[in-house]
C-alpha positions in Angstrom: 100.3 106.1 84.1 100.5 109.4 86.1 100.8 109.3 89.9 97.4 110.0 91.3 96.7 112.6 94.0 95.9 110.5 97.2 96.1 111.2 100.9 99.9 110.4 101.1 102.5 111.6 98.6 104.0 108.7 96.7 105.8 107.6 93.5 105.0 104.6 91.4 106.5 102.0 89.1 104.1 100.1 86.9 104.5 96.4 86.3 106.2 95.3 83.0 104.5 92.0 83.1 100.7 92.4 83.3 98.5 89.9 85.2 94.8 89.8 85.3 95.0 90.9 88.9 98.0 93.2 89.7 99.9 92.5 93.0 100.9 95.6 94.9 104.0 96.4 96.9 104.1 99.4 99.2 107.4 100.8 100.4 107.8 102.7 103.7 111.1 104.5 104.3 112.9 105.1 107.5 113.2 108.1 109.8 114.6 111.2 108.1 114.4 109.7 104.6 111.9 110.0 101.8 110.1 108.0 99.1 113.1 107.8 96.8 115.2 105.8 99.3 113.7 102.3 99.0 112.5 103.0 95.4 116.0 102.2 94.3 115.0 98.5 94.8 112.0 98.9 92.4 113.7 98.1 89.1 115.2 94.9 90.6 112.0 93.5 92.1 109.5 91.2 90.4 108.2 92.6 87.1 104.5 91.8 87.9 104.5 94.2 90.9 102.9 97.6 90.9 105.2 99.4 93.3 104.2 102.4 95.4 106.8 104.2 97.5 105.2 106.4 100.1 106.5 109.6 101.8 106.0 109.8 105.5 103.6 112.6 106.5 105.8 114.6 108.9 108.4 116.8 107.2 111.7 117.3 109.1 114.3 120.1 109.0 116.3 120.6 106.9 115.1 117.7 104.9 113.6 114.2 105.1 110.4 112.9 106.7 109.2 110.9 109.6 106.3 108.6 110.4 106.4 109.9 113.9 108.7 112.0 116.0 111.6 110.6 118.0 112.9 112.7 120.9 116.6 111.7 121.2 117.1 113.9 124.3 114.4 112.3 126.3 115.5 111.2 129.8 115.1 107.5 129.0 117.0 107.8 125.7 115.0 107.6 122.5 111.3 108.4 123.0 108.8 107.6 120.3 105.7 109.7 119.8 103.3 106.8 119.9 100.3 109.0 119.3 101.8 110.2 116.0 102.7 106.6 115.2 99.2 105.4 115.6 97.9 108.2 113.4 100.5 107.2 110.8 99.4 103.5 111.1 95.8 104.5 110.3 96.9 106.9 107.5 98.8 104.0 105.9 95.8 101.6 106.3 93.5 104.1 104.6 96.1 104.8 101.9 96.3 101.1 101.0 92.6 101.1 100.4 92.8 104.3 98.4 95.7 103.2 96.2 94.3 99.7 95.6 91.1 101.3 94.2 92.8 104.2 92.4 95.3 102.0 90.6 93.0 98.9 90.2 95.2 96.6 92.2 94.6 93.2 93.8 93.4 93.9 97.3 94.2 90.3 98.3 97.8 90.5 97.2 99.3 93.5 99.0 102.9 93.4 100.3 104.4 96.0 102.7 108.2 96.6 102.5 109.5 98.7 105.3 112.9 99.8 106.6 113.5 100.9 110.2 110.7 103.2 111.2 108.9 102.1 108.1 109.2 98.5 109.3 107.8 99.4 112.7 104.8 100.9 110.9 104.5 98.0 108.6 104.3 95.5 111.5 101.7 97.8 113.1 99.5 98.0 110.0 99.7 94.3 109.2 99.0 93.1 112.8 96.2 95.7 113.3 94.6 95.2 109.9 95.7 91.7 108.6 92.8 91.7 106.2 94.5 94.4 104.2 98.0 92.8 104.0 99.3 89.5 102.6 103.1 89.9 103.0 105.5 92.0 105.1 109.2 92.4 104.4 110.5 93.8 107.7 114.0 95.2 107.3 115.9 96.6 110.3 112.9 97.2 112.6 111.0 95.8 115.5 107.4 95.4 116.8 106.2 98.3 119.0 103.3 96.8 120.9 102.2 100.2 122.0 101.1 101.1 118.5 99.1 98.0 117.7 95.3 98.3 117.5 93.5 97.3 120.7 92.4 93.7 120.5 94.7 92.9 117.6 95.6 89.5 119.0 92.0 88.4 118.2 92.7 89.0 114.5 92.9 86.2 111.9 96.5 86.0 110.7 96.1 82.8 108.6 97.0 84.5 105.3 99.8 86.8 106.6 103.4 86.1 105.8 106.3 88.0 107.3 110.0 88.1 106.4 112.3 89.7 109.0 116.0 90.7 108.7 118.4 92.8 110.7 122.0 93.9 110.7 123.9 92.1 113.5 125.9 95.2 114.3 123.0 97.7 113.9 124.0 100.8 115.9 120.5 102.4 115.6 118.0 99.6 116.5 119.6 96.9 118.7 119.3 93.5 117.2 117.9 92.2 120.5 114.8 94.2 119.8 114.5 92.6 116.3 115.0 89.1 117.8 111.9 89.4 119.8 109.7 89.7 116.6 109.7 86.0 115.6 108.9 85.0 119.1 106.0 87.4 119.3 104.7 86.4 115.9 104.9 82.7 116.7 102.6 83.4 119.6 100.1 84.8 117.1 100.4 81.8 114.9 102.7 83.5 112.3 105.8 81.4 111.7 109.0 83.2 110.7 112.6 83.6 111.6 115.0 86.5 111.7 117.7 86.6 109.1 120.8 88.3 110.4 123.5 89.9 108.3 126.9 91.3 109.3 126.1 94.9 108.6 124.9 98.0 110.5 121.7 99.9 109.9 121.3 99.0 106.3 120.4 96.3 103.8 123.2 94.0 102.6 123.1 92.8 98.9 122.6 89.2 100.1 119.7 90.4 102.3 118.1 92.0 99.2 118.4 88.8 97.2 117.1 86.7 100.0 113.9 88.7 100.5 113.4 89.0 96.8 113.5 85.1 96.5 111.1 84.9 99.5 108.7 87.3 97.8 108.7 85.3 94.6 106.9 82.4 96.4 104.4 84.7 98.1 102.9 87.0 95.4 
């Protein structure tokens, strides 16, 4: 199957085991990366998944892409462009609908796998539009409440499952930020925990196998 022309650039891996309804997994890379980054996981993930790895909409110089700008020289340290982030949140939400229809996927079995900035957006999409998402694999990110849809806490999260992990010596996103996520999610009725691995801003092999096992029970 050819990659279709949709609103966000992406690459795909078709399932090698066909089911009557095809579960979808969307990948969202981190700041300064591209759609090829997380796609390296694709061949190792469950064979029934239709995998779509998405390129963020804002190109960077000299290479790479971002879901939203980060101003590292801002007076308070890192400053996120929340307006751009909200635009990306809604671009992703619309893209999920587009892709599910274009590739004939199961709208009730959608997983988001994010890393870093891609995780921040995955949290935002899932909590703002839980009717579109069944599972989230949140790697090395945190919940930015400023980019959640107004009134999100009134949403029904009964069918939403979230896996969270982080490197205990992450030098980019402090682990303290990530540790707040399970507490926040518990308040919304979503039970999860944070798996911590002795690495920096990356995904340890044992982290990969752990979230892969988790996903086997959710798709």
